[in-house]
N, CA, C and O atoms as a printed pandas DataFrame, in Angstrom:
     atom_number atom_name residue_name chain_id  residue_number  x_coord  y_coord  z_coord
0              1         N          MET        A               1   -5.479   11.073   -4.226
1              2        CA          MET        A               1   -5.333   10.909   -2.533
2              3         C          MET        A               1   -4.574   11.877   -1.906
3              4         O          MET        A               1   -3.455   11.938   -2.417
4              5         N          ASN        A               2   -4.712   12.527   -1.152
5              6        CA          ASN        A               2   -4.036   12.990   -0.042
6              7         C          ASN        A               2   -4.315   13.189    1.431
7              8         O          ASN        A               2   -5.260   13.681    2.047
8              9         N          ILE        A               3   -3.046   12.579    1.818
9             10        CA          ILE        A               3   -3.498   12.571    3.596
10            11         C          ILE        A               3   -2.692   13.708    4.487
11            12         O          ILE        A               3   -1.696   14.368    4.192
12            13         N          THR        A               4   -3.187   13.695    5.224
13            14        CA          THR        A               4   -2.200   14.717    6.373
14            15         C          THR        A               4   -2.789   14.648    7.765
15            16         O          THR        A               4   -3.967   14.433    8.048
16            17         N          GLU        A               5   -1.724   14.876    8.627
17            18        CA          GLU        A               5   -2.216   14.179    9.890
18            19         C          GLU        A               5   -1.745   15.466   10.844
19            20         O          GLU        A               5   -0.783   16.177   10.556
20            21         N          GLN        A               6   -2.440   15.618   11.831
21            22        CA          GLN        A               6   -2.122   16.055   13.154
22            23         C          GLN        A               6   -2.705   15.578   14.385
23            24         O          GLN        A               6   -3.390   14.589   14.645
24            25         N          SER        A               7   -2.143   16.777   15.252
25            26        CA          SER        A               7   -2.092   16.159   16.740
26            27         C          SER        A               7   -3.263   16.682   17.225
27            28         O          SER        A               7   -2.913   17.862   17.196
28            29         N          VAL        A               8   -4.655   16.723   17.751
29            30        CA          VAL        A               8   -5.444   17.551   18.497
30            31         C          VAL        A               8   -6.126   16.645   19.922
31            32         O          VAL        A               8   -6.910   15.724   20.152
32            33         N          ASN        A               9   -5.054   17.805   20.788
33            34        CA          ASN        A               9   -5.400   17.698   22.473
34            35         C          ASN        A               9   -5.120   15.649   22.786
35            36         O          ASN        A               9   -5.903   15.041   23.517
36            37         N          GLY        A              10   -4.067   15.014   22.173
37            38        CA          GLY        A              10   -3.857   13.643   22.211
38            39         C          GLY        A              10   -4.528   12.895   21.574
39            40         O          GLY        A              10   -4.632   11.747   22.005
40            41         N          VAL        A              11   -5.113   13.203   20.528
41            42        CA          VAL        A              11   -5.647   12.292   19.471
42            43         C          VAL        A              11   -5.795   13.307   17.950
43            44         O          VAL        A              11   -6.222   14.320   17.396
44            45         N          THR        A              12   -4.722   11.502   17.860
45            46        CA          THR        A              12   -4.451   12.015   15.965
46            47         C          THR        A              12   -5.193   11.882   14.966
47            48         O          THR        A              12   -5.854   10.859   14.785
48            49         N          VAL        A              13   -5.200   13.190   13.931
49            50        CA          VAL        A              13   -6.266   12.861   13.224
50            51         C          VAL        A              13   -6.032   13.178   11.723
51            52         O          VAL        A              13   -5.843   14.310   11.278
52            53         N          LEU        A              14   -6.063   12.179   11.095
53            54        CA          LEU        A              14   -6.015   12.204    9.688
54            55         C          LEU        A              14   -7.070   12.929    8.663
55            56         O          LEU        A              14   -8.228   13.102    9.044
56            57         N          ARG        A              15   -6.578   13.430    7.110
57            58        CA          ARG        A              15   -7.516   14.049    7.170
58            59         C          ARG        A              15   -7.228   13.518    5.379
59            60         O          ARG        A              15   -6.307   13.789    4.608
60            61         N          ALA        A              16   -8.447   12.690    5.213
61            62        CA          ALA        A              16   -7.972   11.848    3.476
62            63         C          ALA        A              16   -8.754   12.633    2.497
63            64         O          ALA        A              16   -9.948   12.727    2.781
64            65         N          GLU        A              17   -8.444   13.103    1.628
65            66        CA          GLU        A              17   -8.692   13.822    0.733
66            67         C          GLU        A              17   -9.028   13.060   -0.898
67            68         O          GLU        A              17   -8.417   12.108   -1.385
68            69         N          GLY        A              18   -9.854   13.607   -1.332
69            70        CA          GLY        A              18  -10.226   12.646   -3.273
70            71         C          GLY        A              18  -10.484   11.680   -2.978
71            72         O          GLY        A              18  -11.060   11.593   -1.894
72            73         N          ARG        A              19  -10.204   10.349   -3.789
73            74        CA          ARG        A              19  -10.767    9.046   -3.731
74            75         C          ARG        A              19   -9.754    8.086   -3.325
75            76         O          ARG        A              19   -8.590    8.020   -3.722
76            77         N          ILE        A              20  -10.434    7.255   -2.369
77            78        CA          ILE        A              20   -9.345    5.879   -2.472
78            79         C          ILE        A              20   -9.782    4.749   -2.884
79            80         O          ILE        A              20  -10.739    4.100   -2.463
80            81         N          ASP        A              21   -9.124    4.542   -3.645
81            82        CA          ASP        A              21   -9.180    3.018   -4.308
82            83         C          ASP        A              21   -8.370    2.299   -4.470
83            84         O          ASP        A              21   -7.330    2.312   -3.813
84            85         N          SER        A              22   -8.693    1.279   -5.615
85            86        CA          SER        A              22   -7.742    0.179   -5.290
86            87         C          SER        A              22   -6.314    0.636   -5.625
87            88         O          SER        A              22   -5.457   -0.077   -5.103
88            89         N          GLY        A              23   -5.770    1.829   -6.498
89            90        CA          GLY        A              23   -5.024    2.367   -6.999
90            91         C          GLY        A              23   -3.993    3.075   -6.008
91            92         O          GLY        A              23   -2.852    3.451   -6.276
92            93         N          ASN        A              24   -4.603    3.154   -4.928
93            94        CA          ASN        A              24   -4.051    3.694   -3.616
94            95         C          ASN        A              24   -4.271    3.463   -2.080
95            96         O          ASN        A              24   -4.092    4.111   -1.048
96            97         N          ALA        A              25   -4.589    2.633   -2.315
97            98        CA          ALA        A              25   -5.466    1.428   -1.027
98            99         C          ALA        A              25   -4.516    1.079    0.033
99           100         O          ALA        A              25   -4.676    0.948    1.247
100          101         N          GLY        A              26   -3.224    0.932   -0.916
101          102        CA          GLY        A              26   -2.298    0.186    0.007
102          103         C          GLY        A              26   -1.467    2.185    0.978
103          104         O          GLY        A              26   -1.227    2.401    2.166
104          105         N          GLU        A              27   -1.359    2.822    0.145
105          106        CA          GLU        A              27   -0.741    3.893    0.734
106          107         C          GLU        A              27   -1.981    4.462    1.834
107          108         O          GLU        A              27   -1.520    4.871    2.899
108          109         N          PHE        A              28   -3.010    4.509    1.739
109          110        CA          PHE        A              28   -4.266    4.894    2.606
110          111         C          PHE        A              28   -3.927    4.078    4.371
111          112         O          PHE        A              28   -3.824    4.603    5.480
112          113         N          GLU        A              29   -3.839    2.660    3.937
113          114        CA          GLU        A              29   -3.512    1.584    5.059
114          115         C          GLU        A              29   -2.449    1.761    5.848
115          116         O          GLU        A              29   -2.519    1.676    7.074
116          117         N          SER        A              30   -1.385    2.021    5.204
117          118        CA          SER        A              30   -0.183    2.416    5.417
118          119         C          SER        A              30   -0.473    3.825    6.613
119          120         O          SER        A              30   -0.382    3.932    7.836
120          121         N          ALA        A              31   -0.836    4.710    5.539
121          122        CA          ALA        A              31   -0.988    5.860    6.605
122          123         C          ALA        A              31   -1.764    5.511    7.982
123          124         O          ALA        A              31   -1.302    5.897    9.056
124          125         N          LEU        A              32   -2.960    4.768    7.905
125          126        CA          LEU        A              32   -3.600    4.776    9.026
126          127         C          LEU        A              32   -2.562    3.837   10.132
127          128         O          LEU        A              32   -2.220    4.229   11.247
128          129         N          LEU        A              33   -2.152    2.426    9.456
129          130        CA          LEU        A              33   -1.280    1.518   10.759
130          131         C          LEU        A              33   -0.374    2.466   11.276
131          132         O          LEU        A              33   -0.436    2.494   12.505
132          133         N          SER        A              34    0.541    3.346   10.739
133          134        CA          SER        A              34    1.619    4.071   11.113
134          135         C          SER        A              34    0.742    5.075   12.164
135          136         O          SER        A              34    1.118    5.415   13.286
136          137         N          ALA        A              35   -0.024    5.305   11.764
137          138        CA          ALA        A              35   -1.143    6.813   12.916
138          139         C          ALA        A              35   -1.192    5.868   13.763
139          140         O          ALA        A              35   -1.013    6.275   14.911
140          141         N          ILE        A              36   -1.389    4.578   13.655
141          142        CA          ILE        A              36   -2.413    3.739   15.246
142          143         C          ILE        A              36   -0.974    3.155   15.958
143          144         O          ILE        A              36   -1.113    2.506   16.995
144          145         N          GLY        A              37    0.128    3.327   15.533
145          146        CA          GLY        A              37    1.147    2.715   16.222
146          147         C          GLY        A              37    1.843    2.216   17.480
147          148         O          GLY        A              37    2.643    1.303   17.690
148          149         N          ALA        A              38    1.189    3.246   18.331
149          150        CA          ALA        A              38    1.504    2.655   19.894
150          151         C          ALA        A              38    0.121    2.463   20.637
151          152         O          ALA        A              38   -0.919    3.097   20.463
152          153         N          GLU        A              39    0.369    1.471   21.469
153          154        CA          GLU        A              39   -0.827    1.137   22.566
154          155         C          GLU        A              39   -1.807    2.595   23.106
155          156         O          GLU        A              39   -1.306    3.662   23.463
156          157         N          GLY        A              40   -2.880    2.372   23.062
157          158        CA          GLY        A              40   -4.222    2.771   23.288
158          159         C          GLY        A              40   -4.411    4.399   22.391
159          160         O          GLY        A              40   -4.934    5.399   22.882
160          161         N          THR        A              41   -3.770    4.279   20.850
161          162        CA          THR        A              41   -4.151    5.349   20.219
162          163         C          THR        A              41   -5.535    5.473   19.876
163          164         O          THR        A              41   -6.424    4.760   19.410
164          165         N          ARG        A              42   -5.343    6.946   20.387
165          166        CA          ARG        A              42   -6.702    7.547   19.295
166          167         C          ARG        A              42   -7.040    8.141   18.160
167          168         O          ARG        A              42   -6.659    9.304   18.294
168          169         N          LEU        A              43   -7.432    8.042   17.335
169          170        CA          LEU        A              43   -7.420    7.877   16.247
170          171         C          LEU        A              43   -8.790    8.337   15.437
171          172         O          LEU        A              43   -9.810    7.653   15.361
172          173         N          VAL        A              44   -8.565    9.820   14.769
173          174        CA          VAL        A              44  -10.158   10.257   13.651
174          175         C          VAL        A              44   -9.607   10.106   12.728
175          176         O          VAL        A              44   -8.443   10.464   12.552
176          177         N          VAL        A              45  -10.376    9.489   11.845
177          178        CA          VAL        A              45  -10.276    9.575   10.188
178          179         C          VAL        A              45  -11.301   10.702    9.507
179          180         O          VAL        A              45  -12.393   10.240    9.175
180          181         N          ASP        A              46  -11.146   11.727    9.327
181          182        CA          ASP        A              46  -11.624   12.915    8.918
182          183         C          ASP        A              46  -12.046   12.561    7.507
183          184         O          ASP        A              46  -11.285   11.898    6.803
184          185         N          MET        A              47  -13.017   12.900    7.138
185          186        CA          MET        A              47  -13.154   12.520    5.544
186          187         C          MET        A              47  -13.889   13.271    4.732
187          188         O          MET        A              47  -14.160   12.983    3.566
188          189         N          ALA        A              48  -14.425   14.808    5.657
189          190        CA          ALA        A              48  -15.029   16.175    4.884
190          191         C          ALA        A              48  -14.551   16.492    3.464
191          192         O          ALA        A              48  -15.260   17.225    2.775
192          193         N          GLN        A              49  -13.390   15.994    2.960
193          194        CA          GLN        A              49  -12.697   16.092    1.902
194          195         C          GLN        A              49  -12.580   14.856    0.910
195          196         O          GLN        A              49  -11.903   14.904   -0.117
196          197         N          LEU        A              50  -13.379   13.631    1.360
197          198        CA          LEU        A              50  -12.900   12.426    0.389
198          199         C          LEU        A              50  -14.550   12.416   -0.236
199          200         O          LEU        A              50  -15.651   12.581    0.289
200          201         N          SER        A              51  -14.179   12.192   -1.337
201          202        CA          SER        A              51  -14.915   12.295   -2.406
202          203         C          SER        A              51  -15.771   10.976   -3.347
203          204         O          SER        A              51  -16.698   10.983   -4.157
204          205         N          TYR        A              52  -14.820    9.806   -2.683
205          206        CA          TYR        A              52  -14.913    8.299   -2.895
206          207         C          TYR        A              52  -14.244    7.428   -2.292
207          208         O          TYR        A              52  -13.060    7.719   -2.119
208          209         N          ILE        A              53  -14.633    6.336   -1.863
209          210        CA          ILE        A              53  -14.101    5.529   -1.218
210          211         C          ILE        A              53  -14.651    4.107   -1.690
211          212         O          ILE        A              53  -15.871    3.956   -1.624
212          213         N          SER        A              54  -13.656    2.757   -2.289
213          214        CA          SER        A              54  -14.264    1.676   -2.506
214          215         C          SER        A              54  -14.308    0.660   -1.924
215          216         O          SER        A              54  -14.817    0.866   -0.823
216          217         N          SER        A              55  -14.034   -0.405   -2.068
217          218        CA          SER        A              55  -14.207   -1.353   -1.204
218          219         C          SER        A              55  -13.153   -1.760   -0.280
219          220         O          SER        A              55  -13.214   -2.250    0.848
220          221         N          ALA        A              56  -11.942   -1.363   -1.204
221          222        CA          ALA        A              56  -10.638   -1.481   -1.144
222          223         C          ALA        A              56  -10.028   -0.668   -0.401
223          224         O          ALA        A              56   -8.861   -0.961   -0.143
224          225         N          GLY        A              57  -10.703    0.849    0.300
225          226        CA          GLY        A              57  -11.253    2.063    1.298
226          227         C          GLY        A              57  -11.252    0.875    2.571
227          228         O          GLY        A              57  -10.494    0.530    3.477
228          229         N          LEU        A              58  -12.601    0.489    2.029
229          230        CA          LEU        A              58  -13.198   -0.083    3.882
230          231         C          LEU        A              58  -12.501   -0.979    3.867
231          232         O          LEU        A              58  -12.254   -1.020    5.072
232          233         N          ARG        A              59  -11.832   -1.951    3.357
233          234        CA          ARG        A              59  -10.688   -2.969    3.899
234          235         C          ARG        A              59   -9.861   -2.510    4.455
235          236         O          ARG        A              59   -9.450   -3.252    5.348
236          237         N          CYS        A              60   -9.368   -1.600    4.383
237          238        CA          CYS        A              60   -7.874   -0.635    4.841
238          239         C          CYS        A              60   -8.761   -0.482    6.195
239          240         O          CYS        A              60   -8.287   -1.183    7.089
240          241         N          LEU        A              61   -9.892    0.225    6.583
241          242        CA          LEU        A              61  -10.284    0.836    7.716
242          243         C          LEU        A              61  -10.783   -0.255    8.784
243          244         O          LEU        A              61  -10.703   -0.196   10.011
244          245         N          LEU        A              62  -11.396   -1.412    7.860
245          246        CA          LEU        A              62  -11.597   -3.021    9.028
246          247         C          LEU        A              62   -9.905   -3.169    9.423
247          248         O          LEU        A              62   -9.718   -2.870   10.602
248          249         N          VAL        A              63   -8.880   -3.490    8.826
249          250        CA          VAL        A              63   -7.542   -4.035    8.888
250          251         C          VAL        A              63   -6.930   -2.806   10.180
251          252         O          VAL        A              63   -6.546   -3.315   11.234
252          253         N          ALA        A              64   -6.875   -1.571   10.083
253          254        CA          ALA        A              64   -6.741   -0.632   10.904
254          255         C          ALA        A              64   -7.955   -0.757   12.280
255          256         O          ALA        A              64   -7.423   -0.883   13.383
256          257         N          ALA        A              65   -9.205   -0.735   12.268
257          258        CA          ALA        A              65  -10.126   -0.876   13.222
258          259         C          ALA        A              65   -9.248   -2.408   14.050
259          260         O          ALA        A              65   -9.027   -2.262   15.252
260          261         N          LYS        A              66   -8.912   -3.416   13.575
261          262        CA          LYS        A              66   -8.840   -4.611   14.065
262          263         C          LYS        A              66   -7.201   -4.327   14.824
263          264         O          LYS        A              66   -6.836   -4.876   15.864
264          265         N          ALA        A              67   -6.494   -3.487   14.131
265          266        CA          ALA        A              67   -5.567   -3.229   14.824
266          267         C          ALA        A              67   -5.248   -2.403   16.216
267          268         O          ALA        A              67   -4.546   -2.562   17.214
268          269         N          ALA        A              68   -6.140   -1.463   15.719
269          270        CA          ALA        A              68   -6.168   -0.271   16.876
270          271         C          ALA        A              68   -6.391   -1.352   18.212
271          272         O          ALA        A              68   -5.720   -1.302   19.243
272          273         N          ARG        A              69   -7.655   -2.477   17.895
273          274        CA          ARG        A              69   -8.336   -2.990   18.961
274          275         C          ARG        A              69   -7.033   -3.584   19.511
275          276         O          ARG        A              69   -6.545   -3.151   20.555
276          277         N          THR        A              70   -6.615   -4.321   18.987
277          278        CA          THR        A              70   -5.384   -5.453   19.533
278          279         C          THR        A              70   -4.754   -4.291   20.439
279          280         O          THR        A              70   -4.494   -4.772   21.541
280          281         N          LYS        A              71   -4.302   -2.489   20.348
281          282        CA          LYS        A              71   -3.677   -2.122   20.952
282          283         C          LYS        A              71   -4.661   -1.236   22.206
283          284         O          LYS        A              71   -4.446   -0.212   22.854
284          285         N          ARG        A              72   -5.601   -2.037   22.160
285          286        CA          ARG        A              72   -6.565   -1.126   22.759
286          287         C          ARG        A              72   -6.748    0.577   22.619
287          288         O          ARG        A              72   -6.750    1.549   23.374
288          289         N          GLY        A              73   -6.885    0.324   21.302
289          290        CA          GLY        A              73   -6.675    2.223   20.827
290          291         C          GLY        A              73   -8.559    2.107   20.036
291          292         O          GLY        A              73   -9.365    1.187   19.894
292          293         N          SER        A              74   -8.552    3.384   19.752
293          294        CA          SER        A              74   -9.579    3.387   18.957
294          295         C          SER        A              74   -9.855    4.577   18.160
295          296         O          SER        A              74   -9.342    5.669   18.405
296          297         N          ILE        A              75  -11.081    4.248   16.721
297          298        CA          ILE        A              75  -11.133    5.225   15.882
298          299         C          ILE        A              75  -12.198    5.610   15.762
299          300         O          ILE        A              75  -13.006    4.930   16.395
300          301         N          ALA        A              76  -12.599    6.392   15.244
301          302        CA          ALA        A              76  -13.830    7.364   14.827
302          303         C          ALA        A              76  -13.313    7.910   13.254
303          304         O          ALA        A              76  -12.274    8.009   12.601
304          305         N          LEU        A              77  -14.721    8.174   13.135
305          306        CA          LEU        A              77  -14.709    8.739   11.742
306          307         C          LEU        A              77  -15.789    9.751   11.354
307          308         O          LEU        A              77  -17.003    9.548   11.318
308          309         N          SER        A              78  -15.257   10.659   11.125
309          310        CA          SER        A              78  -16.216   11.980   10.526
310          311         C          SER        A              78  -16.167   12.622    9.330
311          312         O          SER        A              78  -15.354   12.541    8.410
312          313         N          ALA        A              79  -17.376   13.420    9.503
313          314        CA          ALA        A              79  -18.047   14.331    8.216
314          315         C          ALA        A              79  -17.983   13.882    6.883
315          316         O          ALA        A              79  -17.505   14.393    5.871
316          317         N          MET        A              80  -18.633   12.692    7.119
317          318        CA          MET        A              80  -18.837   12.473    5.176
318          319         C          MET        A              80  -19.886   12.681    4.777
319          320         O          MET        A              80  -20.916   12.929    5.404
320          321         N          ALA        A              81  -19.667   12.574    3.431
321          322        CA          ALA        A              81  -20.588   13.239    2.771
322          323         C          ALA        A              81  -21.829   12.268    2.596
323          324         O          ALA        A              81  -21.651   11.058    2.734
324          325         N          PRO        A              82  -22.786   12.655    2.368
325          326        CA          PRO        A              82  -24.133   11.494    2.110
326          327         C          PRO        A              82  -23.704   10.316    1.139
327          328         O          PRO        A              82  -24.150    9.169    1.188
328          329         N          HIS        A              83  -22.757   10.802    0.247
329          330        CA          HIS        A              83  -22.790    9.375   -0.700
330          331         C          HIS        A              83  -21.654    8.695    0.068
331          332         O          HIS        A              83  -22.014    7.532   -0.109
332          333         N          ILE        A              84  -20.675    8.612    0.706
333          334        CA          ILE        A              84  -20.050    8.099    1.719
334          335         C          ILE        A              84  -20.641    7.197    2.522
335          336         O          ILE        A              84  -20.530    5.973    2.593
336          337         N          ARG        A              85  -21.627    8.392    3.432
337          338        CA          ARG        A              85  -22.502    7.658    4.551
338          339         C          ARG        A              85  -23.293    6.230    4.093
339          340         O          ARG        A              85  -23.352    5.098    4.573
340          341         N          GLU        A              86  -23.882    6.910    2.879
341          342        CA          GLU        A              86  -24.679    5.193    2.078
342          343         C          GLU        A              86  -23.884    4.531    1.939
343          344         O          GLU        A              86  -24.425    3.437    2.101
344          345         N          VAL        A              87  -22.349    4.269    1.626
345          346        CA          VAL        A              87  -21.636    3.275    1.117
346          347         C          VAL        A              87  -21.330    2.785    2.263
347          348         O          VAL        A              87  -21.170    1.579    2.452
348          349         N          PHE        A              88  -21.187    3.905    3.377
349          350        CA          PHE        A              88  -21.076    2.806    4.884
350          351         C          PHE        A              88  -22.371    2.195    5.713
351          352         O          PHE        A              88  -22.408    1.400    6.652
352          353         N          ASP        A              89  -23.561    2.974    4.894
353          354        CA          ASP        A              89  -24.921    1.926    5.535
354          355         C          ASP        A              89  -24.916    0.974    4.939
355          356         O          ASP        A              89  -24.826   -0.076    5.576
356          357         N          VAL        A              90  -25.019    0.916    3.328
357          358        CA          VAL        A              90  -25.459   -0.437    2.697
358          359         C          VAL        A              90  -24.329   -1.360    2.859
359          360         O          VAL        A              90  -24.588   -2.523    2.549
360          361         N          SER        A              91  -22.969   -1.085    3.329
361          362        CA          SER        A              91  -21.883   -2.179    3.726
362          363         C          SER        A              91  -21.861   -2.946    4.969
363          364         O          SER        A              91  -21.289   -4.018    5.164
364          365         N          GLY        A              92  -22.745   -2.071    5.999
365          366        CA          GLY        A              92  -22.853   -2.398    7.343
366          367         C          GLY        A              92  -21.573   -1.616    8.254
367          368         O          GLY        A              92  -21.306   -1.596    9.456
368          369         N          PHE        A              93  -21.061   -1.112    7.263
369          370        CA          PHE        A              93  -19.548   -0.578    8.087
370          371         C          PHE        A              93  -19.993    0.294    9.305
371          372         O          PHE        A              93  -19.366    0.309   10.365
372          373         N          SER        A              94  -21.405    1.198    9.013
373          374        CA          SER        A              94  -21.656    1.883   10.014
374          375         C          SER        A              94  -22.153    1.413   11.380
375          376         O          SER        A              94  -22.462    2.265   12.213
376          377         N          SER        A              95  -22.247    0.127   11.660
377          378        CA          SER        A              95  -22.305   -0.696   12.637
378          379         C          SER        A              95  -20.687   -0.853   13.644
379          380         O          SER        A              95  -20.580   -1.144   14.835
380          381         N          LEU        A              96  -19.683   -0.564   12.716
381          382        CA          LEU        A              96  -18.286   -0.921   12.787
382          383         C          LEU        A              96  -17.573    0.157   13.478
383          384         O          LEU        A              96  -16.568    0.042   14.179
384          385         N          PHE        A              97  -18.244    1.251   13.179
385          386        CA          PHE        A              97  -17.179    2.470   13.631
386          387         C          PHE        A              97  -18.316    3.389   14.089
387          388         O          PHE        A              97  -19.482    3.474   13.702
388          389         N          GLU        A              98  -17.297    4.376   15.483
389          390        CA          GLU        A              98  -18.102    5.594   15.568
390          391         C          GLU        A              98  -18.195    6.481   14.745
391          392         O          GLU        A              98  -17.120    6.706   14.188
392          393         N          ILE        A              99  -19.385    7.366   14.272
393          394        CA          ILE        A              99  -19.267    8.411   12.959
394          395         C          ILE        A              99  -20.028    9.552   13.945
395          396         O          ILE        A              99  -21.093    9.492   14.559
396          397         N          HIS        A             100  -18.906   10.729   13.815
397          398        CA          HIS        A             100  -19.469   12.113   13.951
398          399         C          HIS        A             100  -19.574   12.880   13.100
399          400         O          HIS        A             100  -19.034   12.603   12.029
400          401         N          ALA        A             101  -20.241   14.033   13.226
401          402        CA          ALA        A             101  -20.486   14.726   12.408
402          403         C          ALA        A             101  -19.265   16.034   11.619
403          404         O          ALA        A             101  -19.281   16.838   10.687
404          405         N          ASP        A             102  -18.215   15.522   12.819
405          406        CA          ASP        A             102  -17.107   16.983   11.892
406          407         C          ASP        A             102  -15.939   16.087   13.151
407          408         O          ASP        A             102  -15.981   15.236   14.041
408          409         N          ALA        A             103  -15.043   16.935   12.491
409          410        CA          ALA        A             103  -13.759   16.042   13.434
410          411         C          ALA        A             103  -13.804   16.288   14.977
411          412         O          ALA        A             103  -13.686   15.453   15.874
412          413         N          ALA        A             104  -14.002   17.637   15.067
413          414        CA          ALA        A             104  -13.932   18.266   16.602
414          415         C          ALA        A             104  -14.869   17.320   17.678
415          416         O          ALA        A             104  -14.665   16.985   18.845
416          417         N          ALA        A             105  -16.075   17.030   16.658
417          418        CA          ALA        A             105  -16.843   16.100   17.812
418          419         C          ALA        A             105  -16.316   14.832   18.175
419          420         O          ALA        A             105  -16.448   14.389   19.316
420          421         N          ALA        A             106  -15.599   14.089   17.069
421          422        CA          ALA        A             106  -14.850   13.189   17.057
422          423         C          ALA        A             106  -14.423   13.401   18.077
423          424         O          ALA        A             106  -15.117   13.238   19.080
424          425         N          VAL        A             107  -13.149   13.831   18.144
425          426        CA          VAL        A             107  -11.669   14.413   19.251
426          427         C          VAL        A             107  -12.222   14.480   19.951
427          428         O          VAL        A             107  -11.722   13.809   20.854
428          429         N          ALA        A             108  -13.323   15.013   20.337
429          430        CA          ALA        A             108  -14.236   15.340   22.075
430          431         C          ALA        A             108  -14.772   13.598   22.260
431          432         O          ALA        A             108  -14.530   13.030   23.325
432          433         N          ALA        A             109  -15.503   12.858   21.128
433          434        CA          ALA        A             109  -15.612   11.683   21.944
434          435         C          ALA        A             109  -14.766   10.644   22.175
435          436         O          ALA        A             109  -15.206    9.524   22.434
436          437         N          LEU        A             110  -13.702   10.862   22.117
437          438        CA          LEU        A             110  -12.308    9.982   21.998
438          439         C          LEU        A             110  -11.557   10.577   23.005
439          440         O          LEU        A             110  -10.371   10.258   23.097
440          441         N          GLY        A             111  -11.984   11.298   23.694
441          442        CA          GLY        A             111  -11.800   11.559   24.865
442          443         C          GLY        A             111  -10.476   13.287   24.991
443          444         O          GLY        A             111   -9.915   13.750   25.985
444          445         N          GLY        A             112  -10.448   13.660   23.816
445          446        CA          GLY        A             112   -9.513   14.574   23.140
446          447         C          GLY        A             112   -9.940   16.064   23.818
447          448         O          GLY        A             112   -9.349   17.089   23.477
C-alpha cells in the first residue's frame, strides 16, 4: 500500500494505492487520522488505484469518519473500482459515506 496526500482547493486528498488489509491497516488509519487533524477538515479518500480493501480497512474508515464528525469535518470517497464498491455495498458502508465518481467530483462536493 502506498498513500499520498495533497491539498486541492482547501480539501485534503489522500490517494490509496494497492491493498489495504490487516497487515497495513494501522498505517492507513494513522494517515487518515493525521489528515483529519484540525477542526472542520474536509477529506477525500481517492480509491482509483486501490485493488483490495479488507474489513480492517473498512474499520479504519469508520474510525476516521467518527473522528471527522467529532471535529465537524467531512469525508468523501471517490473512484472506487466495481469490486471495491461491492464490498462497500454488501457491508452497508455505502450508506455511511458520500461516494463520487472521481476525486474532482468529491472535492467539488465538499466545497473545494
